[in-house]
N, C-alpha and C positions, 0 to 999 in steps of 0.2 A: 503494499499500500503507500501512497506519496502522502505525506503530510507535509504540509505547507506553512509554517512561520512567516507569516504576514504582518509585519509591525513600521508605520511609519516613527514611531519611536523605540527603537529596538531594545532586546533584552539587553543585557551586559553578556558580554563575552564567556561568560563560566558560565551565566546560564544558556545559551547556545550550546556551547562546548556538551554540558552536561545533557541538554534536550536530545544533542546527537546521538549522544552515546546511549541512551536508552531506547530512544528509536533503533536505529540500526544494532543494537543484540535483540530487538525483537524481531529482525528482519525486515525492518521496513527503511523507505526510503525517506531522505530529509530535504526538503526545499526551502531556500529563503526569498524573501521581500520584505526586504529593509530599508528606510530610508526613502519609500519610495515620493517621487516627488508629484506622480497625478493617478488618481483613482483609476485611471485608466489600466497603468500596471497593474495593481493588484488583482481586477478584472480579468487580465491575460495571464499572472502567477496562478490565479485558482482556476480555471479551466479543468484541468487534467488534476488537479487534487483528489484524494481520499477524504482527506482531514485536514481540518486548521486551527491552527491557535493563533490567536488575535489578544491584543493589550487593550485600549480603549476606539480601537478602530474597526469604524458602522461594518458590520456584514448585513446590508437593507437587501430589498428585494433584487436591486441590477447585480450585486456580489452574490447569491444565491443563485439566479438567471445565464451568472457566466461559469458557474460551477457547476459541469456536466457530471462527474461522477462521487460530488460532494455526499460523505455519511454523516459526518460528524463535527463540531465545531465547536473548541470551548476557549470561552474566555478567563483568560489569566487573569483571576479575580473578582472577587466576592459581587460586584457588581453586572449587571447584564444587560443594562438599557439599550448595549451600545447593538444588541441584535436583535434583528425583524425574526422576535421567534414563529409570528403567521407565516411568513414567509419561507422558512423554514421547514414550519409542521408540515406545509402542504406539499413540500417536496420532501419529505419522512427523511429531512436530515433533523438528528438528534443534538439537543442547542443543552453546555452545560458551562458552570463556573465552578471556580476552584475555592470554595470557602474558608474563610479562616489562613491562609497562606498571606494574608497582607495586614490581618490584623492588629499585629502587635506596631509595624510600621504605624497605622493610621492613628493607633491607640495611643502612640507616645507625640508624634504630630499635636493632635488635640489636646494634651497636657501643656505641649509646645505653647500653643498658641493662649491659651490661659493665663500662663504666665506671662506672656508678653502682653496678653493685655491691662492684666493686673498691675505692669511695673511700666505701665505709658507708654506704650511700645518703645519703650528702653531707651525714653526722651528724661530731662531732666524734671526734677519734680520727685513730690512723693507717691508712691503706689502703694499696692497693697498685697497682703500676703493669700495665698492660697488656705493654707489651714484655717480652720473651723467656719468657712464656710460651705454653705449647702451645693452640693452638686447634684444635677440633675441629671439621667442617664433616657435619651427618649429612643426608645428600642433598645431591647438586651440581648442582642445576639452576639457573636464572636467580639467584633470589636466594644461593643459596649459592656460585656462583660470588664474585658483590660480596663479599660478606661475607669470603670467602677473599683477595681483592685488600686490601680496608681492611683487614683482621687483618695482613696483612703490611704494610701500609705503617704500621702500630703495632709494626714489627719483633716483630711474634710469629713462631712456628715454625707452621705451618698444616697442617693431616691432614684428610683427607677418606676418606669411605666413600659411595660410591655403585655399586650394581653394574649400574648401566643407563647407566652414564656411561662411553665408553673409557679408562680407565686411563691411554693416552697423553694424554689431551686435561688430564685433570685434572694431571699428569704437567709437560704443556707450560704451566702456569701458574705453576710452580713450588711446586705442593702435593704434599707426600706421601699416599701411597694406602696404606691400612690395607686388610688382607683380612678383617676382620670386625668388625659391633658391638663386641664385647667388646673389641676393642684399640683402637679408637678412644673409648672410656670410659673402660678404664684407661691410656692414653694422655695425654691431654688433660684439661686443669687446666678450660678453657673449652669447652663444647659448645653449637654453634648448631643447631637444632633445624630441618628445613625438609622433613619427611618429611609426605606427606598421609595422613588420617584415613579408612582402610577397614578393611575385617576383619583384614589382616593384621596391620596396624599399632595400631588401636585398644588403650589401655591395653599398650603394649609398651615405654614406657618407664618402667622402677619399681625397685623392690629389689634386684634382684640388678646389673643396669645402673650406677645411681646410688650402689649401694656398692664399685662399682669406680675409681670415680674417686680421682684425687690428691688430700692434703690440701688442701683450700681449694676444692674443684672447685665451678664455678659452670656450671647448665644456663640456656641464654635460651633461651626456646620462642614464636617467632616463630607457628607453624605451626598447630596444631589443638590443643587443648585433651585432646579426647576422645583423643589418643596417649599422654597420660599415666595410669600406675595411680596416681591420686589418694590412695586408702587405702595403697598402701605407700608413695606419698610423705612420708606422715606417720610412715611406721613410721623407715624409711631416717635422716630428718632427726634422730630422737628419737637414734637412737643414733648419727648421726653428724654432732657439732654444731660442723662446721665446714662442713659445705655449703650452698651457695644457690641459689636459684631465681627466674628472674625470667619474666614470661609477659606475653606482649600481649595474653590472654583471661583473666579470673577463672577460674581453678577452681572445680566444685562447693563444693569444701568450703574457697572462700578464706577466710572467717569464721576457722574453726579456724585456718589455715593461717599466717595473720596475728598470733592470739590465740597458738599454740604458739611460733613461731620469730621472731615481729619483724620485725625489719630484715633477718632472712636470707631473705625472699620479698619477690617486688614483683610485684602486676599490676597495670596501666595498667588506667585506671576505664572505658573503652571500648576495645574494638579501635582501634588507633592506628597499624599496620603501614602504610596506604596513607593516611592521615589527613596529605596533604600538598597544595600547591597541583596541584603537576604530576603527580602521580600521580592524583587527580581526574580534572585534564583528561589525561591522556594515556588513561587506560581506557575515557573516556565517547565519545573520539572514536575509538578504535579498535573499539569494540562498535557504533558506529555505520556506521562503514569497511567494517566483516565485514558489517553484515545489509546494505548498498547492495550490495555485491560477491556476495552470495550470490544480490539478488533478478535482480541484474544478469547473472550467471555462471554460479549453481550452485555457486559455491566454496563449500569445506565445508572450507578447512585448517585449521579450529580447533576441528576437530567433535570432541565427546567424549564421544558416545553412539553 
């Protein structure tokens, strides 16, 4: 089988070397389409591929239609909104992600952002400490669980909301469970956001929820920008001059946010959550292993469509 790695933002060399070793040991062929400058290069490369590994690259209907032999695509990372699940399903292509492989990297970034915002973006002046502050985890998955652990190490009082996780599991980690999103936001000084972007969550974080946050509240978004109602963010930040927002993906109106609110807002220049050597390697190797298991035994453990 021909396994294609298509990445406009390539894996580290160590990750590619590891992927190659896994693929070739299993008797498959590895092909690379790295740093492509035009999507047509991606379309050409995927034509005869049996499997596909991507990072944040969009696997849309055009890619699916170009791929004549494709049987499986794996997104090296937890989020998979860059995959057109409907188009893939229509062509009987299995879609997978690699949950947990980037979790520690993203969680560490979330805590780093909290420190950065608490210390006035490292500008002169009196900042504050995380110790003793209330930290809310909005979605207690792989990343949220680690953020909670790190928050507790900073002696923060940690709360969580996730209707899909048993409350007893959360409480076993020494984390308090709240009953509603309104309670989470009205209780916590810091909110670490980990919800996916879907029809229910897009633009769900806006004026009403942010307006409930305690004085000096800070929202940290390492999830997806689509879950933020950006126009309402401007409105509440204009009214509440104490609020702060740090995000791992620039808002659609980031220039406006920067101009109006200065150091009260911060966005990484590009999505940095998984940008560690460890996460890069972990996700790539996991993707390769999952594809090889799929071809060997039909395993679809991490199927998302």
